[in-house]
C-alpha positions as CSV (number, residue, x, y, z in Angstrom):
1,M,221.8,278.7,-7.3
2,Y,221.2,279.9,-10.7
3,I,218.2,282.7,-12.1
4,L,217.7,282.9,-15.9
5,G,216.6,286.8,-16.4
6,I,214.3,287.2,-20.0
7,N,212.5,289.7,-21.6
8,A,211.0,287.7,-24.8
9,Y,208.7,288.8,-27.5
10,H,209.0,292.6,-26.7
11,P,210.8,295.0,-27.9
12,N,215.0,294.9,-27.0
13,S,214.5,291.3,-25.8
14,S,217.7,290.7,-23.7
15,A,218.6,287.8,-21.0
16,C,220.6,288.0,-17.7
17,I,222.1,285.1,-15.2
18,V,222.3,285.6,-11.5
19,K,224.4,283.8,-9.1
20,D,223.0,283.1,-5.7
21,G,222.3,286.8,-5.8
22,Q,225.1,288.4,-8.1
23,L,224.7,289.2,-11.6
24,L,227.2,287.3,-13.6
25,A,226.4,288.6,-17.2
26,A,223.2,290.4,-19.5
27,A,223.1,291.3,-23.0
28,E,220.5,292.4,-25.5
29,E,220.0,289.8,-28.1
30,E,220.3,293.1,-30.9
31,R,223.9,292.7,-30.4
32,F,224.0,288.8,-31.4
33,L,222.0,289.6,-34.2
34,R,222.3,292.5,-35.5
35,I,219.5,294.0,-35.9
36,K,218.2,296.8,-33.5
37,H,216.2,297.2,-31.2
38,W,215.0,293.5,-31.8
39,A,212.3,291.7,-30.5
40,G,211.4,288.0,-30.4
41,F,212.7,284.6,-28.1
42,P,216.8,286.2,-26.9
43,A,218.5,282.7,-27.7
44,Q,221.7,284.2,-28.3
45,A,221.8,286.4,-25.5
46,I,220.6,283.4,-23.0
47,R,223.6,281.2,-24.7
48,Y,225.8,283.8,-24.0
49,C,224.6,283.9,-19.9
50,L,225.0,280.3,-19.5
51,Q,228.8,280.3,-20.7
52,E,229.3,283.1,-18.3
53,A,228.1,281.4,-15.8
54,G,230.0,278.0,-17.1
55,I,226.4,276.1,-16.7
56,E,224.1,273.9,-19.0
57,I,220.5,275.3,-19.6
58,R,219.4,272.0,-17.0
59,E,221.6,273.5,-14.3
60,V,219.3,276.6,-14.4
61,D,217.3,276.8,-10.7
62,Y,214.7,279.4,-11.7
63,I,213.2,281.2,-14.8
64,A,212.1,285.1,-14.6
65,V,210.3,286.0,-17.6
66,S,209.7,289.7,-17.4
67,R,205.8,289.7,-18.5
68,D,203.2,288.3,-17.4
69,P,200.6,288.5,-20.2
70,L,198.0,287.5,-18.1
71,K,197.2,290.3,-15.7
72,H,194.6,292.2,-16.4
73,F,193.9,289.6,-18.7
74,H,190.0,290.7,-18.0
75,K,190.5,294.5,-19.2
76,K,192.3,293.4,-22.1
77,V,189.0,291.4,-22.9
78,L,186.3,293.8,-21.9
79,L,188.2,296.4,-24.2
80,A,188.9,294.5,-27.1
81,L,184.9,293.2,-26.6
82,Y,183.7,297.1,-26.1
83,R,186.2,298.1,-28.8
84,R,185.1,295.2,-31.5
85,L,188.6,295.3,-32.5
86,P,189.7,293.5,-35.6
87,A,190.0,289.7,-35.6
88,S,194.0,290.1,-36.8
89,V,194.8,292.5,-33.9
90,I,193.1,289.8,-31.4
91,G,194.7,286.9,-33.2
92,S,198.3,288.7,-32.5
93,R,197.7,289.5,-29.2
94,L,196.5,285.6,-28.4
95,K,199.6,284.9,-30.2
96,N,202.0,286.8,-28.3
97,I,200.6,285.2,-24.8
98,A,200.9,281.9,-25.8
99,R,204.5,282.3,-26.8
100,I,205.5,284.1,-23.2
101,K,203.5,280.8,-21.5
102,G,205.2,278.5,-23.7
103,I,208.9,279.8,-23.3
104,R,209.5,276.1,-21.4
105,D,209.1,274.6,-24.5
106,T,210.9,277.1,-26.5
107,L,213.9,276.6,-24.3
108,C,213.8,272.7,-24.6
109,L,213.4,273.1,-28.8
110,E,216.2,275.7,-28.5
111,F,219.0,274.0,-26.3
112,G,217.5,270.2,-27.8
113,I,217.3,268.8,-24.2
114,A,213.6,266.9,-23.4
115,P,210.9,269.1,-20.9
116,G,211.7,266.8,-18.5
117,L,215.2,267.4,-18.2
118,L,214.5,271.4,-17.6
119,K,214.2,271.3,-14.3
120,A,213.8,275.1,-13.6
121,R,211.0,276.9,-12.1
122,I,209.2,279.3,-14.1
123,Y,208.2,283.1,-12.8
124,N,206.4,285.7,-14.8
125,I,206.6,288.9,-13.4
126,E,204.2,292.0,-14.4
127,H,206.2,294.1,-16.8
128,H,206.5,297.3,-15.2
129,L,207.1,295.3,-11.7
130,S,210.0,294.3,-13.3
131,H,211.1,298.0,-14.3
132,I,211.1,299.0,-10.9
133,A,212.8,295.8,-9.5
134,S,215.4,296.7,-12.0
135,S,216.5,299.7,-10.2
136,F,215.8,299.7,-7.0
137,L,217.0,296.2,-6.0
138,V,220.1,296.6,-7.9
139,S,220.3,300.1,-6.3
140,D,222.6,301.1,-3.3
141,L,219.3,302.4,-2.1
142,T,217.5,300.6,1.0
143,E,214.6,302.1,0.4
144,S,213.2,304.7,-2.0
145,G,210.4,306.0,-4.3
146,V,209.7,304.1,-7.2
147,L,208.4,305.0,-10.5
148,T,208.4,303.6,-13.9
149,I,207.0,305.2,-17.1
150,D,207.4,303.8,-20.9
151,A,205.0,303.1,-23.7
152,M,202.8,300.2,-22.5
153,G,203.4,296.5,-21.1
154,D,200.8,293.4,-19.9
155,F,198.1,297.1,-19.8
156,V,200.0,299.4,-17.9
157,S,202.0,302.4,-18.6
158,T,203.1,303.7,-15.6
159,M,203.6,302.5,-11.9
160,W,205.0,304.0,-8.9
161,G,205.3,302.9,-5.1
162,R,207.9,302.6,-2.5
163,G,210.5,300.1,-2.2
164,R,212.3,298.8,1.4
165,E,214.9,296.7,1.8
166,N,213.8,293.5,-0.3
167,R,210.5,294.8,-0.4
168,I,208.0,296.4,-3.4
169,K,204.8,298.1,-2.4
170,I,202.7,299.8,-5.3
171,S,200.5,302.4,-4.7
172,G,199.4,303.1,-7.9
173,R,199.2,303.1,-12.1
174,V,198.2,304.2,-15.5
175,E,196.3,301.7,-18.0
176,F,195.9,301.8,-21.3
177,P,195.1,303.6,-23.4
178,H,196.7,306.4,-21.3
179,S,200.6,306.6,-21.8
180,L,203.2,309.0,-22.1
181,G,205.4,306.8,-23.9
182,F,202.6,306.9,-26.8
183,L,202.3,310.7,-26.9
184,Y,206.1,310.7,-27.4
185,S,206.1,308.1,-29.8
186,A,203.0,309.7,-31.5
187,A,205.0,313.3,-31.8
188,T,208.1,311.1,-33.1
189,Q,205.8,309.2,-35.7
190,F,204.6,313.0,-36.7
191,L,207.6,314.7,-37.1
192,G,208.9,311.8,-39.6
193,F,210.8,309.7,-37.4
194,L,209.4,306.4,-38.0
195,K,211.9,304.3,-37.0
196,F,211.3,302.1,-33.4
197,G,213.3,304.1,-31.2
198,D,213.5,307.5,-32.7
199,E,212.3,309.4,-29.7
200,F,215.9,310.6,-28.5
201,K,215.9,312.5,-31.7
202,V,212.8,314.2,-30.8
203,M,214.7,314.9,-27.7
204,G,218.1,315.9,-29.5
205,L,215.9,318.0,-31.9
206,A,213.7,319.8,-29.0
207,A,216.9,322.3,-28.2
208,Y,216.6,324.1,-31.7
209,G,212.9,325.0,-31.0
210,N,210.8,327.3,-29.0
211,P,207.5,325.8,-27.1
212,V,205.0,327.8,-28.8
213,F,202.7,324.7,-29.0
214,A,202.5,323.6,-25.4
215,D,199.1,324.3,-24.7
216,N,198.5,322.3,-27.9
217,F,199.7,319.8,-26.1
218,R,198.1,320.0,-23.1
219,K,194.8,319.5,-24.9
220,I,196.0,315.7,-25.8
221,L,198.0,315.3,-22.3
222,K,195.6,315.7,-19.0
223,L,196.9,315.8,-15.6
224,G,195.0,314.4,-13.1
225,K,194.1,316.0,-9.6
226,V,195.0,313.1,-7.4
227,G,197.9,311.8,-9.7
228,G,198.1,310.3,-13.1
229,F,196.8,311.5,-16.4
230,K,195.0,310.8,-19.5
231,L,195.6,311.0,-23.2
232,A,192.5,312.8,-24.9
233,R,191.9,309.3,-27.0
234,E,190.6,311.3,-30.2
235,Y,194.2,312.4,-30.9
236,F,195.3,308.6,-31.3
237,N,194.5,306.3,-33.5
238,F,195.0,303.0,-31.3
239,Y,192.6,303.7,-29.0
240,S,189.3,302.5,-31.7
241,K,191.8,300.2,-34.0
242,G,194.0,298.3,-31.5
243,L,197.8,298.8,-31.8
244,D,199.5,298.1,-34.9
245,M,202.7,296.1,-33.4
246,L,204.8,293.5,-34.9
247,W,207.5,292.2,-32.8
248,D,208.1,288.9,-33.2
249,G,211.9,287.9,-34.3
250,E,212.7,291.1,-36.0
251,A,213.2,294.6,-35.6
252,P,210.2,296.3,-33.7
253,K,207.6,297.8,-35.9
254,A,204.4,300.3,-35.1
255,G,201.9,301.7,-36.8
256,I,200.8,305.2,-36.7
257,L,199.8,306.3,-33.7
258,Y,198.9,309.5,-34.2
259,S,195.4,310.6,-35.7
260,D,194.4,313.0,-37.8
261,K,193.4,315.6,-35.3
262,W,197.4,316.3,-34.8
263,K,196.7,318.4,-38.0
264,D,194.5,320.8,-36.5
265,E,196.7,321.2,-33.5
266,F,200.0,321.6,-35.5
267,G,200.1,321.4,-39.3
268,E,200.6,319.1,-41.8
269,V,202.9,316.0,-41.0
270,R,206.3,316.0,-41.9
271,Q,207.7,313.7,-44.2
272,P,210.8,311.7,-43.8
273,S,212.5,313.4,-46.9
274,D,210.9,316.4,-45.9
275,A,213.5,319.0,-44.6
276,L,212.9,320.7,-40.9
277,E,211.2,323.7,-40.6
278,Q,211.4,325.6,-37.3
279,R,207.9,324.3,-37.0
280,H,209.3,321.0,-36.5
281,K,211.5,322.0,-33.8
282,D,209.4,323.9,-31.9
283,I,206.9,320.9,-31.9
284,A,209.3,319.0,-30.5
285,A,210.6,321.7,-27.8
286,S,206.7,321.7,-26.9
287,L,206.6,318.4,-26.4
288,Q,209.6,317.9,-24.0
289,V,208.0,320.6,-22.0
290,V,205.0,318.9,-21.7
291,L,206.4,315.7,-20.9
292,E,208.3,317.3,-18.4
293,E,206.0,319.1,-16.3
294,A,204.0,315.4,-16.4
295,Y,207.3,313.9,-15.2
296,F,207.9,316.2,-12.3
297,Y,203.8,316.2,-11.5
298,L,204.2,312.3,-11.1
299,L,207.2,312.7,-8.8
300,G,205.6,315.5,-6.9
301,E,202.7,313.4,-6.1
302,L,205.1,310.5,-5.5
303,Y,207.1,312.3,-2.9
304,R,203.9,313.7,-1.4
305,K,202.6,310.2,-0.8
306,T,206.0,308.6,0.7
307,K,207.7,311.5,1.8
308,M,211.3,309.9,0.8
309,D,213.3,311.8,-1.0
310,K,215.8,309.4,-2.6
311,L,214.2,307.9,-6.1
312,C,214.3,304.8,-8.2
313,L,212.9,305.5,-11.7
314,A,213.1,302.9,-14.8
315,G,211.0,302.6,-18.6
316,G,211.8,304.2,-21.5
317,V,211.1,307.6,-20.6
318,A,214.1,307.4,-17.3
319,L,216.3,307.4,-20.7
320,N,215.1,311.2,-21.4
321,C,218.3,312.9,-20.1
322,V,217.1,316.0,-20.4
323,A,214.2,315.8,-18.2
324,N,216.4,313.9,-15.5
325,G,218.8,316.7,-15.2
326,K,215.6,318.6,-14.0
327,I,214.5,316.5,-11.5
328,F,216.4,318.0,-8.6
329,E,215.8,321.8,-8.7
330,S,212.1,320.6,-9.7
331,T,211.0,318.3,-7.3
332,P,211.9,317.7,-3.8
333,F,214.5,314.6,-4.5
334,K,217.6,314.6,-3.2
335,Q,219.1,311.0,-4.3
336,M,218.2,309.3,-8.0
337,Y,219.4,305.8,-9.1
338,I,218.9,304.1,-13.0
339,Q,220.6,301.4,-14.2
340,P,221.9,301.5,-17.5
341,A,219.2,299.4,-19.0
342,A,216.4,301.3,-18.0
343,N,214.4,300.6,-21.3
344,D,212.8,296.9,-21.4
345,A,216.0,295.2,-22.1
346,G,216.4,296.1,-18.2
347,T,213.6,294.0,-17.2
348,C,215.2,290.5,-17.3
349,I,217.5,291.7,-14.3
350,G,214.2,293.2,-12.4
351,A,212.6,290.0,-13.6
352,A,215.5,287.8,-12.1
353,F,216.3,290.2,-8.9
354,Y,212.4,290.2,-7.9
355,V,212.2,286.5,-7.9
356,Y,215.4,285.7,-5.6
357,N,214.3,289.2,-3.4
358,R,211.4,289.1,-2.9
359,I,209.8,285.8,-4.1
360,L,212.2,283.7,-2.1
361,K,212.9,286.4,0.3
362,Y,216.7,286.3,0.2
363,P,218.6,289.9,1.3
364,R,219.6,292.1,-0.6
365,G,223.1,292.1,-1.8
366,F,223.8,293.1,-5.0
367,V,224.6,296.8,-6.4
368,M,225.4,298.0,-10.1
369,R,228.2,300.2,-10.1
370,H,229.0,299.7,-13.7
371,A,227.0,298.5,-16.7
372,C,230.1,296.3,-18.2
373,W,227.9,292.7,-18.0
374,G,228.4,291.4,-21.9
375,P,231.3,289.3,-23.3
376,E,234.9,289.9,-23.8
377,Y,237.4,288.6,-26.0
378,S,241.2,287.8,-24.9
379,D,244.3,289.1,-26.9
380,T,244.7,285.6,-28.7
381,Q,241.0,285.6,-30.1
382,I,241.3,289.4,-31.1
383,Q,244.9,288.9,-32.7
384,S,243.2,286.3,-34.9
385,V,240.4,288.6,-36.1
386,L,243.0,290.9,-37.2
387,E,245.5,288.0,-38.5
388,K,242.0,287.5,-40.8
389,G,241.5,290.6,-41.9
390,R,244.9,291.1,-42.7
391,V,245.3,294.5,-41.0
392,R,248.9,295.3,-39.8
393,Y,248.5,295.6,-36.2
394,T,251.4,296.9,-33.4
395,K,250.9,295.0,-29.8
396,L,251.1,297.5,-27.1
397,T,251.3,297.2,-23.3
398,K,248.3,299.0,-21.3
399,P,249.9,302.0,-20.2
400,E,252.2,302.0,-23.8
401,L,248.5,301.8,-25.3
402,V,247.1,304.8,-23.3
403,K,249.5,307.1,-24.2
404,A,249.7,306.5,-27.8
405,V,245.6,307.1,-28.0
406,A,245.8,309.9,-25.6
407,V,248.5,311.6,-27.7
408,A,246.6,310.0,-31.2
409,L,243.3,312.1,-29.6
410,A,244.8,315.8,-28.6
411,E,246.2,315.5,-32.5
412,G,242.9,315.5,-33.8
413,N,242.6,311.8,-34.5
414,I,239.5,309.5,-34.2
415,V,239.6,306.2,-32.2
416,G,238.0,303.0,-32.0
417,W,238.2,302.1,-28.3
418,F,237.4,298.2,-27.8
419,Q,238.2,297.0,-24.6
420,G,237.0,295.0,-21.9
421,R,233.2,293.5,-21.5
422,M,230.6,294.7,-23.6
423,E,228.6,297.7,-22.2
424,W,224.7,297.0,-21.0
425,G,222.2,299.2,-21.9
426,P,222.2,301.7,-25.2
427,R,225.4,303.8,-24.3
428,S,228.9,303.0,-24.8
429,L,230.4,303.7,-21.6
430,G,234.5,303.6,-22.1
431,N,234.6,299.9,-23.4
432,R,233.1,299.6,-27.4
433,S,233.3,303.6,-27.8
434,I,234.0,306.3,-30.8
435,L,236.4,308.7,-28.7
436,A,237.5,312.1,-30.0
437,D,239.0,315.5,-28.8
438,P,236.1,317.6,-27.6
439,R,237.9,320.9,-27.8
440,R,237.4,321.2,-31.3
441,A,234.3,323.0,-32.4
442,D,234.8,321.3,-36.1
443,M,234.8,317.6,-34.4
444,K,230.9,317.4,-33.9
445,D,230.8,317.4,-38.3
446,I,234.1,315.6,-38.9
447,L,233.0,312.6,-36.9
448,N,228.9,312.6,-39.1
449,A,230.7,313.4,-42.3
450,R,233.5,310.2,-41.5
451,V,232.0,307.6,-39.1
452,K,228.4,308.5,-37.8
453,H,226.3,309.8,-41.0
454,R,223.7,310.9,-38.2
455,E,221.3,314.1,-38.4
456,P,223.3,317.3,-37.7
457,F,220.9,318.4,-35.1
458,R,221.9,315.2,-32.0
459,P,224.4,315.7,-29.9
460,F,227.5,313.8,-28.7
461,A,228.3,313.3,-25.4
462,P,231.6,313.8,-23.0
463,S,233.1,311.3,-20.7
464,I,234.8,313.2,-18.0
465,L,236.8,312.4,-15.3
466,E,234.3,312.2,-11.8
467,E,236.7,314.4,-10.1
468,Y,236.2,317.4,-12.3
469,I,232.2,316.9,-12.3
470,E,231.3,319.9,-10.2
471,E,234.3,322.0,-12.2
472,Y,232.5,321.6,-15.3
473,F,228.9,321.4,-14.1
474,G,228.5,323.7,-11.1
475,R,227.0,320.5,-9.2
476,S,228.9,317.5,-8.1
477,I,226.3,314.5,-9.6
478,S,227.4,311.2,-10.3
479,S,226.1,309.9,-13.6
480,P,227.6,307.0,-14.7
481,F,225.9,305.6,-17.4
482,M,225.0,308.8,-19.3
483,L,221.7,309.4,-18.2
484,V,221.6,313.1,-17.2
485,S,221.8,315.9,-19.1
486,L,223.4,319.6,-17.6
487,P,224.2,323.4,-18.1
488,V,228.3,323.1,-18.7
489,K,229.8,326.4,-17.2
490,K,229.8,329.0,-19.2
491,E,233.9,329.3,-18.6
492,R,234.4,325.8,-19.2
493,L,232.1,325.2,-22.2
494,E,235.1,326.0,-24.8
495,F,236.8,322.7,-23.4
496,I,234.2,320.5,-24.2
497,V,232.4,322.1,-26.9
498,A,231.9,319.4,-29.4
499,S,230.6,317.0,-27.2
500,A,227.9,319.9,-25.7
501,H,224.1,320.3,-27.1
502,V,223.7,323.8,-28.8
503,D,221.5,324.9,-25.9
504,G,225.1,324.7,-23.9
505,S,223.8,321.6,-22.0
506,A,225.5,318.1,-22.2
507,R,224.6,314.5,-21.2
508,F,228.1,313.7,-19.3
509,Q,228.9,310.0,-18.4
510,S,231.2,310.7,-15.0
511,V,234.1,308.1,-15.1
512,S,235.5,306.2,-12.2
513,R,238.8,305.0,-11.4
514,K,237.7,302.1,-9.4
515,E,234.8,301.0,-11.7
516,N,237.0,301.9,-15.3
517,T,240.7,301.7,-14.4
518,L,241.7,301.5,-17.9
519,F,239.3,304.3,-19.3
520,W,239.6,306.7,-16.6
521,G,243.4,306.2,-17.2
522,L,243.3,307.1,-20.6
523,I,241.0,310.1,-20.4
524,E,243.9,311.5,-17.4
525,E,246.4,310.6,-19.6
526,F,244.7,313.1,-21.9
527,R,244.1,315.5,-19.2
528,K,247.8,315.6,-18.5
529,L,248.5,316.4,-22.4
530,T,245.6,319.2,-22.8
531,G,244.2,320.3,-19.4
532,V,241.3,319.1,-20.4
533,P,240.0,315.5,-18.1
534,A,237.5,314.9,-20.7
535,L,236.9,313.2,-23.9
536,L,234.0,312.9,-27.0
537,N,232.7,309.8,-26.5
538,T,230.0,307.9,-29.2
539,S,229.1,304.5,-29.4
540,F,231.2,302.3,-31.4
541,N,228.5,301.5,-34.3
542,E,227.3,302.8,-37.7
543,N,223.6,302.9,-37.6
544,E,223.8,299.1,-36.7
545,P,223.4,298.3,-32.9
546,I,226.9,298.4,-30.9
547,V,229.6,297.0,-31.7
548,C,229.9,293.4,-29.4
549,R,232.6,291.0,-31.4
550,P,236.0,292.1,-32.6
551,E,234.8,291.2,-35.7
552,E,232.3,293.9,-36.1
553,A,235.0,296.6,-34.7
554,L,237.3,296.0,-37.2
555,D,234.7,296.1,-39.9
556,C,233.1,299.3,-38.8
557,F,236.6,300.3,-38.2
558,L,237.5,299.7,-42.4
559,R,234.5,300.8,-43.9
560,T,234.3,304.3,-42.1
561,K,237.4,306.8,-42.0
562,M,238.4,306.3,-38.2
563,D,241.8,306.8,-38.2
564,I,243.1,304.2,-35.4
565,L,241.7,301.4,-33.9
566,A,242.7,300.8,-30.1
567,I,241.3,297.0,-29.7
568,G,243.0,294.7,-26.9
569,S,246.5,295.5,-26.6
570,Y,246.3,296.2,-30.2
571,L,247.0,299.6,-32.2
572,I,245.6,299.9,-35.6
573,R,246.3,302.6,-37.7
574,K,245.5,303.5,-41.6
């Protein structure tokens, strides 16, 4: 039995395929179209998933869509009437609903088959229920508290409850217009970062500031007495004017969310070309503090209601690794699971497994322990690309490749590392990575000058052998998907200084020999040479989606100042 999961007409459009309860493939559409956070119908991602399963669309039994736009529909109508929203806003929402409800016709048109030949039954699964299912139903936990927080989906921004076996019981939610995601996005825009998905920049900037504006943010965000929270509506444009969002077959775009009242609290708006002042850094730090207060308050309430000390998280806010790193010390939870694509991309997996485990009532039998669910390319395919590109290469055995790359890294070279299946989610985790020596204090600046060309306040990250996590961070915490940030032990900071943040913390990936033997072997070889069981790891890209195909890897290597490309069994030096 095949289930096709789809996140369509929403940011980070994606698809996955599940066969008899086992995930076979998953990918974001942006990797194929080369447009960050692409929103629309994920036709290329669906094609890849079907190809990986070896089937045609007509052989799919169920289609799970991670949107149910008719959920809470009466509330949407009443709100639109009460607020007298412009016809353009209402029309945009109705058009989006029509697209979601018309997915069967779109699939038939895209794959060139008559509607009668698509036998699959289609289920629409509510957005945040899909988020929760994307974490709990693929975790190794048989029961846990569940929480999802993001901007908005199907009129809801936050949802919580409990999971047990293949059941999920929702006990609370926060609805439009109240949203921690909108708060963070509004502040991101106010600080001059206007592209969709720039929130992570503000998280990085926060480490440079002091939370002197925390009380100002507490005027905007009010925590509830019995769970939940509210935004002060006068600080936002969207309540009176409607959400100005564009996400139909392009990179998502959002209108300005904050109102003029933000100037009363924080001063003048920063324009993208303006220099970053200490005030801007302090705003970012204050935002992060208040977000964490709300995050831990919700988690505290969740624990009080469920009495479970295990936790599954999802939603865009679950990518806030700084907050995640404080969960165990700030809440009663003792065990946590977050799948690598906790953002909207991951909802396609949640919808698919919700259909399999909850609607069809099959027992759980899959655990997502790694993130490698994307395309893989053979040496024959890679060699063809290299020959077309007219580059000189050396073919090596895998042990030879690992030793050569480890030596090159120890000598200070920057290496593009393209191996195996592409990762799922926003992090490069050792298959589509740019690697460097973490010991060199100047390596961050070198990488930015020669390859990444990004803001200097943004940190890189270390990938570290899981056997050494406690030695470097003082706690034995598994973080295979690079979703937790912790302070580095002072006596170890100098060894990974280039991959640590200005405050001495690091968003680390714990690398398992079982789950990624080749990448583990490379780091181990580097450890033998240097004594350091870690590498600086950043995504294989340059202001674009992470590379997917060999052609993109070669192009990125040639147009930047990387020194070496290790692609499949081939080594290329400049």
